[in-house]
C-alpha positions in Angstrom: 3.8 -37.1 8.3 1.8 -33.8 8.0 -0.2 -32.5 5.2 -3.1 -30.2 4.5 -6.5 -31.4 3.3 -10.0 -29.9 2.6 -13.1 -31.7 3.7 -15.7 -32.8 1.2 -19.3 -33.9 1.5 -19.6 -37.7 1.2 -23.2 -38.8 1.6 -24.2 -37.9 5.2 -20.5 -37.8 6.2 -17.5 -35.6 5.6 -14.4 -37.1 3.8 -10.9 -36.1 3.2 -8.6 -37.1 0.3 -5.2 -38.6 1.3 -2.6 -37.3 -1.2 -0.9 -40.0 -3.4 2.5 -39.1 -2.0 1.4 -40.1 1.5 -0.4 -43.2 0.2 2.8 -44.3 -1.5 5.2 -43.4 1.3 3.1 -45.1 4.0 2.1 -48.0 1.7 -1.6 -47.4 2.5 -4.1 -49.7 0.8 -7.9 -49.8 0.6 -9.2 -51.4 3.8 -6.2 -50.4 6.0 -7.1 -49.1 9.4 -5.4 -45.7 10.0 -4.9 -43.5 13.1 -5.3 -39.8 12.3 -4.5 -36.7 14.3 -6.9 -34.0 13.2 -6.4 -30.3 13.9 -8.1 -27.4 12.1 -5.6 -25.3 10.2 -6.8 -22.0 11.8 -6.5 -23.5 15.3 -2.9 -24.6 14.5 -2.1 -21.1 13.1 -3.7 -19.5 16.2 -1.6 -21.8 18.5 1.5 -20.9 16.6 0.8 -17.1 16.9 0.1 -17.5 20.6 3.3 -19.4 21.1 5.3 -16.7 19.3 3.5 -14.0 21.3 4.4 -15.8 24.5 8.0 -16.2 23.5 8.2 -12.5 22.6 6.6 -11.5 25.9 8.9 -13.8 27.9 11.9 -12.3 26.1 10.7 -8.8 27.0 10.1 -9.7 30.6 13.6 -11.2 30.9 15.1 -8.0 29.4 13.1 -5.9 31.8 14.2 -8.1 34.7 17.8 -7.6 33.8 17.3 -3.8 33.6 15.7 -3.8 37.1 18.5 -5.9 38.5 21.1 -3.5 37.1 19.2 -0.5 38.4 18.8 -2.1 41.8 22.6 -2.9 42.0 23.4 0.8 41.2 20.9 2.2 43.7 22.5 3.8 46.7 22.2 1.8 49.9 
């Protein structure tokens, strides 16, 4: 399950709030041990943009490759 959260100062540490919907759906109780996967939102957005850019670049390269193959096939021997 994925959600967004903001960090908050908690003594000398940083804490996050787990939304009630997640607590209820995962049946989380005080004292439970959890495994968390943490990723900064801006890093995730950057990775998404990079992936989209790569996919667009790959599409453009494939189209260019097809054009070169066509031109090569039509080139006099």
